[in-house]
C-alpha atoms as a printed R data frame, in Angstrom:
    type eleno elety resid chain resno       x       y       z
1   ATOM     1    CA   MET     A     1 -37.640 -51.901 -49.380
2   ATOM     2    CA   THR     A     2 -34.981 -54.311 -48.670
3   ATOM     3    CA   THR     A     3 -32.739 -52.728 -51.072
4   ATOM     4    CA   ASP     A     4 -33.197 -49.295 -49.576
5   ATOM     5    CA   ARG     A     5 -32.262 -50.561 -46.204
6   ATOM     6    CA   THR     A     6 -29.122 -52.226 -47.632
7   ATOM     7    CA   SER     A     7 -28.220 -49.035 -49.326
8   ATOM     8    CA   HIS     A     8 -28.767 -47.032 -46.420
9   ATOM     9    CA   ALA     A     9 -26.460 -49.289 -44.079
10  ATOM    10    CA   HIS     A    10 -23.837 -49.215 -46.689
11  ATOM    11    CA   ARG     A    11 -23.695 -45.353 -46.594
12  ATOM    12    CA   ILE     A    12 -23.528 -45.425 -42.878
13  ATOM    13    CA   ARG     A    13 -20.464 -47.809 -43.051
14  ATOM    14    CA   GLN     A    14 -18.826 -45.518 -45.718
15  ATOM    15    CA   ALA     A    15 -19.294 -42.369 -43.551
16  ATOM    16    CA   ARG     A    16 -17.840 -44.189 -40.485
17  ATOM    17    CA   GLY     A    17 -14.698 -45.338 -42.423
18  ATOM    18    CA   VAL     A    18 -14.060 -41.825 -43.708
19  ATOM    19    CA   ARG     A    19 -14.117 -40.513 -40.262
20  ATOM    20    CA   ARG     A    20 -11.635 -42.955 -39.029
21  ATOM    21    CA   SER     A    21  -9.336 -42.219 -41.872
22  ATOM    22    CA   VAL     A    22  -9.565 -38.469 -41.197
23  ATOM    23    CA   GLY     A    23  -8.947 -39.178 -37.603
24  ATOM    24    CA   MET     A    24  -5.840 -41.330 -38.430
25  ATOM    25    CA   LEU     A    25  -4.647 -38.653 -40.685
26  ATOM    26    CA   ALA     A    26  -4.893 -36.089 -38.063
27  ATOM    27    CA   VAL     A    27  -3.074 -38.069 -35.555
28  ATOM    28    CA   LEU     A    28  -0.170 -38.619 -37.991
29  ATOM    29    CA   ALA     A    29   0.010 -35.018 -38.979
30  ATOM    30    CA   VAL     A    30   0.425 -34.024 -35.332
31  ATOM    31    CA   ALA     A    31   2.919 -36.644 -34.653
32  ATOM    32    CA   GLY     A    32   4.785 -35.631 -37.771
33  ATOM    33    CA   ALA     A    33   4.763 -31.896 -36.649
34  ATOM    34    CA   ALA     A    34   6.085 -32.836 -33.181
35  ATOM    35    CA   ALA     A    35   8.903 -34.634 -34.921
36  ATOM    36    CA   VAL     A    36   9.947 -31.800 -36.942
37  ATOM    37    CA   LEU     A    37   9.536 -29.270 -34.063
38  ATOM    38    CA   PRO     A    38  13.006 -28.614 -32.491
39  ATOM    39    CA   ALA     A    39  13.333 -29.421 -28.860
40  ATOM    40    CA   GLN     A    40  13.224 -26.334 -26.705
41  ATOM    41    CA   ALA     A    41  16.813 -25.109 -26.113
42  ATOM    42    CA   GLU     A    42  17.897 -25.173 -22.551
43  ATOM    43    CA   PRO     A    43  18.833 -21.708 -21.401
44  ATOM    44    CA   THR     A    44  22.543 -20.817 -21.374
45  ATOM    45    CA   VAL     A    45  24.430 -19.906 -18.172
46  ATOM    46    CA   GLU     A    46  24.140 -16.321 -18.909
47  ATOM    47    CA   GLU     A    47  20.340 -16.610 -19.515
48  ATOM    48    CA   ALA     A    48  19.921 -18.391 -16.182
49  ATOM    49    CA   SER     A    49  22.072 -16.091 -14.267
50  ATOM    50    CA   ALA     A    50  20.002 -13.071 -15.648
51  ATOM    51    CA   LYS     A    51  17.053 -14.686 -14.616
52  ATOM    52    CA   VAL     A    52  18.045 -15.541 -11.152
53  ATOM    53    CA   ASP     A    53  19.233 -11.872 -10.803
54  ATOM    54    CA   ARG     A    54  15.871 -10.638 -12.010
55  ATOM    55    CA   LEU     A    55  13.998 -13.065  -9.429
56  ATOM    56    CA   TYR     A    56  16.164 -11.957  -6.634
57  ATOM    57    CA   GLN     A    57  15.501  -8.256  -7.281
58  ATOM    58    CA   GLN     A    58  11.954  -9.068  -7.345
59  ATOM    59    CA   ALA     A    59  12.204 -10.849  -4.153
60  ATOM    60    CA   GLU     A    60  14.010  -7.854  -2.529
61  ATOM    61    CA   GLN     A    61  11.414  -5.431  -3.702
62  ATOM    62    CA   ALA     A    62   8.701  -7.524  -1.957
63  ATOM    63    CA   GLN     A    63  11.101  -7.765   1.195
64  ATOM    64    CA   GLU     A    64  11.337  -4.234   1.277
65  ATOM    65    CA   ARG     A    65   7.579  -3.672   1.092
66  ATOM    66    CA   LEU     A    66   7.378  -6.380   3.842
67  ATOM    67    CA   ASN     A    67  10.020  -4.513   5.992
68  ATOM    68    CA   ASP     A    68   7.944  -1.217   5.405
69  ATOM    69    CA   ALA     A    69   4.765  -3.035   6.389
70  ATOM    70    CA   LYS     A    70   6.428  -4.143   9.470
71  ATOM    71    CA   GLU     A    71   7.613  -0.709  10.548
72  ATOM    72    CA   ARG     A    72   3.844   0.419   9.879
73  ATOM    73    CA   LEU     A    73   2.491  -2.227  11.831
74  ATOM    74    CA   GLY     A    74   4.746  -1.500  14.831
75  ATOM    75    CA   ASP     A    75   3.637   2.318  14.649
76  ATOM    76    CA   LEU     A    76   0.118   1.220  14.340
77  ATOM    77    CA   ASP     A    77   0.340  -1.015  17.202
78  ATOM    78    CA   SER     A    78   1.750   1.818  19.418
79  ATOM    79    CA   GLU     A    79  -0.990   4.310  18.217
80  ATOM    80    CA   VAL     A    80  -3.655   1.821  18.981
81  ATOM    81    CA   SER     A    81  -2.371   1.284  22.559
82  ATOM    82    CA   SER     A    82  -2.282   5.108  23.116
83  ATOM    83    CA   LEU     A    83  -5.577   5.524  21.764
84  ATOM    84    CA   SER     A    84  -7.079   2.839  23.864
85  ATOM    85    CA   SER     A    85  -5.607   4.262  27.043
86  ATOM    86    CA   ASP     A    86  -7.052   7.795  25.741
87  ATOM    87    CA   GLU     A    87 -10.391   6.201  25.176
88  ATOM    88    CA   LYS     A    88 -10.441   4.670  28.833
89  ATOM    89    CA   ARG     A    89  -9.366   7.909  30.505
90  ATOM    90    CA   GLN     A    90 -11.992   9.874  28.489
91  ATOM    91    CA   ASN     A    91 -14.671   7.255  29.225
92  ATOM    92    CA   ARG     A    92 -13.890   7.809  32.902
93  ATOM    93    CA   ARG     A    93 -14.230  11.662  32.445
94  ATOM    94    CA   MET     A    94 -17.488  11.223  30.676
95  ATOM    95    CA   ASN     A    95 -18.969   8.982  33.482
96  ATOM    96    CA   THR     A    96 -17.800  11.724  36.064
97  ATOM    97    CA   VAL     A    97 -19.802  14.211  34.049
98  ATOM    98    CA   ARG     A    98 -22.636  11.920  33.506
99  ATOM    99    CA   GLU     A    99 -22.914  11.660  37.379
100 ATOM   100    CA   GLN     A   100 -22.812  15.339  37.943
101 ATOM   101    CA   VAL     A   101 -25.674  15.874  35.195
102 ATOM   102    CA   ARG     A   102 -27.756  13.185  36.773
103 ATOM   103    CA   ASP     A   103 -27.001  14.710  40.283
104 ATOM   104    CA   SER     A   104 -28.044  18.208  39.149
105 ATOM   105    CA   VAL     A   105 -31.365  17.105  37.750
106 ATOM   106    CA   VAL     A   106 -32.396  15.298  40.808
107 ATOM   107    CA   ARG     A   107 -31.390  18.249  42.938
108 ATOM   108    CA   GLN     A   108 -33.463  20.528  40.702
109 ATOM   109    CA   TYR     A   109 -36.436  18.080  40.805
110 ATOM   110    CA   GLN     A   110 -36.095  18.065  44.676
111 ATOM   111    CA   GLY     A   111 -36.046  21.912  44.823
112 ATOM   112    CA   GLU     A   112 -32.538  22.437  46.249
113 ATOM   113    CA   GLY     A   113 -31.283  25.928  46.409
114 ATOM   114    CA   VAL     A   114 -28.045  27.868  45.728
115 ATOM   115    CA   ASN     A   115 -26.334  26.558  48.985
116 ATOM   116    CA   THR     A   116 -26.224  22.972  47.507
117 ATOM   117    CA   VAL     A   117 -25.039  24.654  44.354
118 ATOM   118    CA   GLY     A   118 -21.975  26.469  46.216
119 ATOM   119    CA   GLN     A   119 -21.056  23.248  47.745
120 ATOM   120    CA   VAL     A   120 -20.895  21.650  44.423
121 ATOM   121    CA   ILE     A   121 -18.661  24.450  42.966
122 ATOM   122    CA   VAL     A   122 -16.046  24.523  45.794
123 ATOM   123    CA   SER     A   123 -15.708  20.814  45.976
124 ATOM   124    CA   GLU     A   124 -12.859  19.033  44.197
125 ATOM   125    CA   ASP     A   125 -14.009  17.683  40.701
126 ATOM   126    CA   PRO     A   126 -12.240  15.547  38.367
127 ATOM   127    CA   ALA     A   127 -13.859  17.143  35.387
128 ATOM   128    CA   SER     A   128 -11.586  20.033  34.276
129 ATOM   129    CA   PHE     A   129 -14.693  22.155  33.113
130 ATOM   130    CA   LEU     A   130 -16.097  22.182  36.725
131 ATOM   131    CA   ALA     A   131 -12.698  22.547  38.444
132 ATOM   132    CA   GLN     A   132 -12.274  26.077  36.654
133 ATOM   133    CA   LEU     A   133 -15.797  27.356  37.828
134 ATOM   134    CA   SER     A   134 -15.748  30.240  40.503
135 ATOM   135    CA   THR     A   135 -19.256  31.307  40.863
136 ATOM   136    CA   LEU     A   136 -22.535  30.685  39.256
137 ATOM   137    CA   GLU     A   137 -25.619  33.062  39.310
138 ATOM   138    CA   SER     A   138 -28.220  30.308  39.406
139 ATOM   139    CA   PHE     A   139 -28.982  26.605  39.376
140 ATOM   140    CA   ASN     A   140 -29.859  26.757  35.798
141 ATOM   141    CA   ASP     A   141 -26.361  28.095  34.982
142 ATOM   142    CA   LEU     A   142 -24.706  25.273  36.578
143 ATOM   143    CA   GLN     A   143 -27.079  22.649  34.904
144 ATOM   144    CA   ASP     A   144 -26.466  24.373  31.491
145 ATOM   145    CA   ALA     A   145 -22.597  24.066  32.209
146 ATOM   146    CA   LEU     A   146 -22.822  20.430  33.043
147 ATOM   147    CA   LEU     A   147 -24.910  19.537  30.120
148 ATOM   148    CA   SER     A   148 -22.629  21.282  27.834
149 ATOM   149    CA   GLY     A   149 -19.538  19.850  29.367
150 ATOM   150    CA   TYR     A   150 -21.208  16.371  29.181
151 ATOM   151    CA   THR     A   151 -21.902  16.889  25.407
152 ATOM   152    CA   ALA     A   152 -18.263  17.730  24.819
153 ATOM   153    CA   GLU     A   153 -16.903  14.814  26.661
154 ATOM   154    CA   VAL     A   154 -19.172  12.493  24.856
155 ATOM   155    CA   ALA     A   155 -18.008  13.947  21.406
156 ATOM   156    CA   ALA     A   156 -14.419  13.576  22.804
157 ATOM   157    CA   LEU     A   157 -14.954  10.179  23.469
158 ATOM   158    CA   ASP     A   158 -16.597   9.554  19.941
159 ATOM   159    CA   LEU     A   159 -13.664  10.835  18.384
160 ATOM   160    CA   ARG     A   160 -11.269   8.634  20.461
161 ATOM   161    CA   GLN     A   161 -13.275   5.561  19.727
162 ATOM   162    CA   GLU     A   162 -13.434   6.272  15.846
163 ATOM   163    CA   ALA     A   163  -9.656   6.890  15.725
164 ATOM   164    CA   THR     A   164  -9.127   3.572  17.668
165 ATOM   165    CA   ARG     A   165 -11.497   1.744  15.123
166 ATOM   166    CA   GLU     A   166  -9.626   3.336  12.179
167 ATOM   167    CA   ARG     A   167  -6.304   2.320  13.325
168 ATOM   168    CA   ARG     A   168  -7.433  -1.234  14.211
169 ATOM   169    CA   GLY     A   169  -8.634  -1.356  10.558
170 ATOM   170    CA   GLU     A   170  -5.227  -0.306   9.196
171 ATOM   171    CA   VAL     A   171  -3.638  -2.898  11.464
172 ATOM   172    CA   LYS     A   172  -5.804  -5.565   9.800
173 ATOM   173    CA   LYS     A   173  -5.055  -4.387   6.265
174 ATOM   174    CA   THR     A   174  -1.365  -4.008   6.967
175 ATOM   175    CA   THR     A   175  -1.199  -7.482   8.535
176 ATOM   176    CA   LYS     A   176  -2.878  -8.878   5.419
177 ATOM   177    CA   ALA     A   177  -0.184  -6.991   3.428
178 ATOM   178    CA   LEU     A   178   2.622  -8.707   5.442
179 ATOM   179    CA   ALA     A   179   1.331 -11.995   4.422
180 ATOM   180    CA   THR     A   180   0.923 -11.189   0.806
181 ATOM   181    CA   GLU     A   181   4.611  -9.670   0.768
182 ATOM   182    CA   LYS     A   182   5.972 -12.706   2.451
183 ATOM   183    CA   ALA     A   183   4.259 -15.013   0.013
184 ATOM   184    CA   GLU     A   184   5.813 -12.927  -2.973
185 ATOM   185    CA   VAL     A   185   9.373 -13.254  -1.411
186 ATOM   186    CA   GLU     A   186   9.016 -17.046  -0.931
187 ATOM   187    CA   SER     A   187   7.479 -17.367  -4.396
188 ATOM   188    CA   LYS     A   188  10.489 -15.567  -6.302
189 ATOM   189    CA   LEU     A   189  12.953 -17.488  -4.109
190 ATOM   190    CA   ALA     A   190  11.413 -20.870  -5.008
191 ATOM   191    CA   GLU     A   191  11.377 -19.883  -8.698
192 ATOM   192    CA   ALA     A   192  14.991 -18.952  -8.531
193 ATOM   193    CA   LYS     A   193  15.825 -22.116  -6.921
194 ATOM   194    CA   LYS     A   194  14.021 -24.024  -9.660
195 ATOM   195    CA   VAL     A   195  16.211 -22.268 -12.285
196 ATOM   196    CA   LEU     A   196  19.390 -23.167 -10.308
197 ATOM   197    CA   ASP     A   197  18.393 -26.695  -9.857
198 ATOM   198    CA   GLY     A   198  18.050 -27.120 -13.545
199 ATOM   199    CA   LEU     A   199  21.535 -26.478 -14.112
200 ATOM   200    CA   ARG     A   200  24.620 -28.612 -14.232
201 ATOM   201    CA   PRO     A   201  26.580 -28.535 -10.704
202 ATOM   202    CA   ALA     A   202  29.448 -26.659 -12.516
203 ATOM   203    CA   GLU     A   203  27.109 -24.215 -13.977
204 ATOM   204    CA   ARG     A   204  25.325 -23.737 -10.784
205 ATOM   205    CA   ALA     A   205  28.515 -23.158  -8.824
206 ATOM   206    CA   ALA     A   206  29.759 -20.654 -11.541
207 ATOM   207    CA   ILE     A   207  26.735 -18.419 -11.080
208 ATOM   208    CA   GLU     A   208  25.641 -19.013  -7.357
209 ATOM   209    CA   LYS     A   209  28.330 -16.939  -5.892
210 ATOM   210    CA   VAL     A   210  29.892 -13.786  -7.442
211 ATOM   211    CA   LYS     A   211  33.164 -12.764  -5.755
212 ATOM   212    CA   SER     A   212  32.983  -9.256  -4.440
213 ATOM   213    CA   PRO     A   213  35.898  -6.938  -5.062
214 ATOM   214    CA   GLU     A   214  38.100  -6.737  -1.708
215 ATOM   215    CA   ALA     A   215  36.989  -4.316   0.756
216 ATOM   216    CA   PRO     A   216  39.266  -1.318   1.139
217 ATOM   217    CA   GLU     A   217  40.804  -0.764   4.661
218 ATOM   218    CA   LEU     A   218  38.970   1.916   6.750
219 ATOM   219    CA   ALA     A   219  42.338   4.030   6.699
220 ATOM   220    CA   ASP     A   220  41.863   4.286   2.952
221 ATOM   221    CA   VAL     A   221  38.389   5.606   3.302
222 ATOM   222    CA   PRO     A   222  38.252   9.522   3.659
223 ATOM   223    CA   VAL     A   223  35.743   9.571   6.374
224 ATOM   224    CA   SER     A   224  35.337  11.208   9.803
225 ATOM   225    CA   GLY     A   225  32.869  11.894  12.567
226 ATOM   226    CA   ARG     A   226  29.864   9.487  13.123
227 ATOM   227    CA   ALA     A   227  29.929   8.432   9.644
228 ATOM   228    CA   LYS     A   228  33.230   6.744  10.340
229 ATOM   229    CA   ALA     A   229  31.599   4.203  12.823
230 ATOM   230    CA   ALA     A   230  28.834   3.392  10.248
231 ATOM   231    CA   VAL     A   231  31.444   2.864   7.367
232 ATOM   232    CA   SER     A   232  33.509   0.954   9.615
233 ATOM   233    CA   TYR     A   233  30.617  -1.606  10.403
234 ATOM   234    CA   ALA     A   234  29.747  -1.991   6.876
235 ATOM   235    CA   LEU     A   235  33.171  -2.621   5.674
236 ATOM   236    CA   ALA     A   236  33.569  -5.397   8.395
237 ATOM   237    CA   GLN     A   237  30.514  -7.394   7.176
238 ATOM   238    CA   VAL     A   238  31.684  -7.735   3.584
239 ATOM   239    CA   GLY     A   239  31.411 -11.252   2.634
240 ATOM   240    CA   ASP     A   240  28.561 -12.021   5.136
241 ATOM   241    CA   ARG     A   241  25.333 -13.709   3.806
242 ATOM   242    CA   TYR     A   242  22.210 -11.950   2.129
243 ATOM   243    CA   VAL     A   243  19.133 -13.257   4.068
244 ATOM   244    CA   HIS     A   244  15.592 -11.679   3.625
245 ATOM   245    CA   GLY     A   245  14.680  -9.682   6.666
246 ATOM   246    CA   ALA     A   246  17.934 -10.208   8.532
247 ATOM   247    CA   VAL     A   247  19.742  -7.537  10.632
248 ATOM   248    CA   GLY     A   248  22.776  -9.519  11.613
249 ATOM   249    CA   PRO     A   249  25.084 -10.225  13.232
250 ATOM   250    CA   ASP     A   250  26.249 -12.533  10.295
251 ATOM   251    CA   ALA     A   251  23.639 -12.015   7.611
252 ATOM   252    CA   PHE     A   252  21.771  -9.077   6.379
253 ATOM   253    CA   ASP     A   253  19.400  -7.584   3.797
254 ATOM   254    CA   CYS     A   254  19.924  -4.383   2.189
255 ATOM   255    CA   SER     A   255  18.181  -1.970   4.796
256 ATOM   256    CA   GLY     A   256  19.066  -4.211   7.637
257 ATOM   257    CA   LEU     A   257  22.840  -3.556   6.944
258 ATOM   258    CA   THR     A   258  22.580   0.053   6.637
259 ATOM   259    CA   MET     A   259  20.073   0.355   9.662
260 ATOM   260    CA   MET     A   260  22.813  -1.514  11.832
261 ATOM   261    CA   ALA     A   261  25.835   0.340  10.425
262 ATOM   262    CA   TRP     A   262  24.291   3.544  11.448
263 ATOM   263    CA   ALA     A   263  23.162   2.406  14.642
264 ATOM   264    CA   GLN     A   264  26.874   2.031  15.607
265 ATOM   265    CA   ALA     A   265  27.036   5.858  15.202
266 ATOM   266    CA   GLY     A   266  23.922   6.208  17.625
267 ATOM   267    CA   VAL     A   267  21.399   6.985  14.625
268 ATOM   268    CA   SER     A   268  18.300   5.074  14.617
269 ATOM   269    CA   LEU     A   269  16.842   4.236  11.331
270 ATOM   270    CA   PRO     A   270  13.834   2.129  10.264
271 ATOM   271    CA   HIS     A   271  14.266  -1.322   8.644
272 ATOM   272    CA   SER     A   272  12.925  -0.242   5.251
273 ATOM   273    CA   SER     A   273  14.790   1.337   2.324
274 ATOM   274    CA   ALA     A   274  11.876   3.549   1.434
275 ATOM   275    CA   LEU     A   275  11.485   4.829   4.987
276 ATOM   276    CA   GLN     A   276  15.355   5.361   5.446
277 ATOM   277    CA   TYR     A   277  15.260   7.668   2.452
278 ATOM   278    CA   ALA     A   278  12.797   9.816   4.465
279 ATOM   279    CA   GLN     A   279  15.430  10.092   7.197
280 ATOM   280    CA   GLY     A   280  18.190  12.935   7.006
281 ATOM   281    CA   ARG     A   281  19.158  15.441   4.657
282 ATOM   282    CA   LYS     A   282  18.966  14.823   0.907
283 ATOM   283    CA   VAL     A   283  22.308  15.067  -1.080
284 ATOM   284    CA   SER     A   284  22.857  14.815  -4.938
285 ATOM   285    CA   ARG     A   285  24.998  12.248  -6.467
286 ATOM   286    CA   ASN     A   286  27.577  14.976  -6.750
287 ATOM   287    CA   GLU     A   287  27.822  15.621  -3.143
288 ATOM   288    CA   LEU     A   288  28.258  12.083  -1.918
289 ATOM   289    CA   GLN     A   289  30.324  11.435   1.210
290 ATOM   290    CA   PRO     A   290  31.366   8.391   2.879
291 ATOM   291    CA   GLY     A   291  28.541   7.312   5.155
292 ATOM   292    CA   ASP     A   292  25.746   8.629   2.973
293 ATOM   293    CA   LEU     A   293  22.835   6.289   2.080
294 ATOM   294    CA   VAL     A   294  22.420   5.678  -1.425
295 ATOM   295    CA   PHE     A   295  18.987   4.425  -2.859
296 ATOM   296    CA   TYR     A   296  18.109   2.667  -6.059
297 ATOM   297    CA   TYR     A   297  15.116   1.774  -8.255
298 ATOM   298    CA   SER     A   298  11.687   3.352  -8.551
299 ATOM   299    CA   PRO     A   299  10.004   2.734  -6.504
300 ATOM   300    CA   ILE     A   300  12.837   2.618  -3.902
301 ATOM   301    CA   SER     A   301  13.663  -0.940  -3.084
302 ATOM   302    CA   HIS     A   302  17.457  -1.074  -2.340
303 ATOM   303    CA   VAL     A   303  19.987   0.927  -0.285
304 ATOM   304    CA   GLY     A   304  23.925   0.770   0.247
305 ATOM   305    CA   ILE     A   305  26.349   2.769   2.096
306 ATOM   306    CA   TYR     A   306  28.713   5.017   0.159
307 ATOM   307    CA   ILE     A   307  32.361   4.493   1.235
308 ATOM   308    CA   GLY     A   308  34.041   6.847  -1.126
309 ATOM   309    CA   ASN     A   309  36.009   6.399  -4.362
310 ATOM   310    CA   GLY     A   310  32.882   5.777  -6.224
311 ATOM   311    CA   LYS     A   311  31.892   2.665  -4.300
312 ATOM   312    CA   ILE     A   312  29.327   1.464  -1.886
313 ATOM   313    CA   VAL     A   313  28.877  -1.550   0.609
314 ATOM   314    CA   ASP     A   314  25.692  -3.367   0.233
315 ATOM   315    CA   ALA     A   315  23.743  -6.551   1.013
316 ATOM   316    CA   ALA     A   316  22.867  -7.346  -2.735
317 ATOM   317    CA   ASN     A   317  21.308 -10.674  -2.707
318 ATOM   318    CA   PRO     A   318  21.752 -14.277  -1.947
319 ATOM   319    CA   ARG     A   319  24.273 -14.839  -4.787
320 ATOM   320    CA   THR     A   320  26.677 -12.040  -3.793
321 ATOM   321    CA   GLY     A   321  25.898 -11.323  -0.171
322 ATOM   322    CA   VAL     A   322  27.464  -8.234   1.402
323 ATOM   323    CA   ARG     A   323  29.670  -6.798  -1.172
324 ATOM   324    CA   VAL     A   324  31.753  -3.687  -2.330
325 ATOM   325    CA   ALA     A   325  30.133  -2.403  -5.748
326 ATOM   326    CA   PRO     A   326  30.321   0.633  -7.923
327 ATOM   327    CA   VAL     A   327  27.978   3.346  -6.669
328 ATOM   328    CA   PHE     A   328  25.996   3.717  -9.857
329 ATOM   329    CA   GLN     A   329  26.045   0.129 -10.859
330 ATOM   330    CA   MET     A   330  22.177   0.129 -10.333
331 ATOM   331    CA   PRO     A   331  19.450   2.753 -11.144
332 ATOM   332    CA   PHE     A   332  20.237   5.634  -8.743
333 ATOM   333    CA   SER     A   333  17.005   7.112  -7.080
334 ATOM   334    CA   GLY     A   334  18.729   9.365  -4.503
335 ATOM   335    CA   ALA     A   335  20.885   9.818  -1.292
336 ATOM   336    CA   VAL     A   336  20.557  10.932   2.057
337 ATOM   337    CA   ARG     A   337  22.939  12.032   4.863
338 ATOM   338    CA   PRO     A   338  21.728  10.352   8.302
339 ATOM   339    CA   GLY     A   339  22.279  12.035  11.536
């Protein structure tokens, strides 16, 4: 029995020794593999530049969706205000008709005759259906008309209340979308900053600011009419900064620049590239004239203003600011002629 116990203890010690040896070999294997694996290469300046540009584009896409949501929210707020006013007016109308119905039931119960009915007909009444009545043959006719009018006014009020509820629901959803898009813009900009911060100062300086071609003089641009004011304004902003959501005077985003440019010509545009595409007459790439708005990407998320000679002025991104660029340098989506 003692021998068996000794043998069993020996086997346990042996197993533990094997496990320790296997563990040590595994650690050494991992360490050896790590030693032979090449260190991850730092991105080249070209790769970093391309990544920053991609992140800026994604941030701009989110910013244009944010601009679009802001425009929609403004419209919804106006609609809610108007519907609320309609709802209040309708409620007053319904209360007036409700009083008429109540009075008619009381008078019928008291047995009042047609003379009283006649007084009701000729009296001034804010309810439109009563104001248009001239004669009624019986008190029952008056009561039927009152009840019918009351039913119509209740239905009209229900419609207005439902419309108001729907718009308020849309306001809530749009407000949530604003927060989402704002977070997306900030996330992409933070990621771009991280890429730039990882570069050496000279490398960062090389890609952080791209020099735009010199802006042509307005005299060299074949433009006339109201478009001249828009083109003149856009050319004067070349070299200004790109700032998400900005509309001047010294910084712009893409739709902020085109909105302000055409405002100089008395044309009101929304602060959204997608919504601006819905304004004015569509023109093909072969019909472009100075002052036309040119749109890019699908879905549309960038806009510039054509200045002739195959060039646009646009607020591109934080690297380039407001610049002069080839009109078809980016994926073309369409063009419109405002005004």
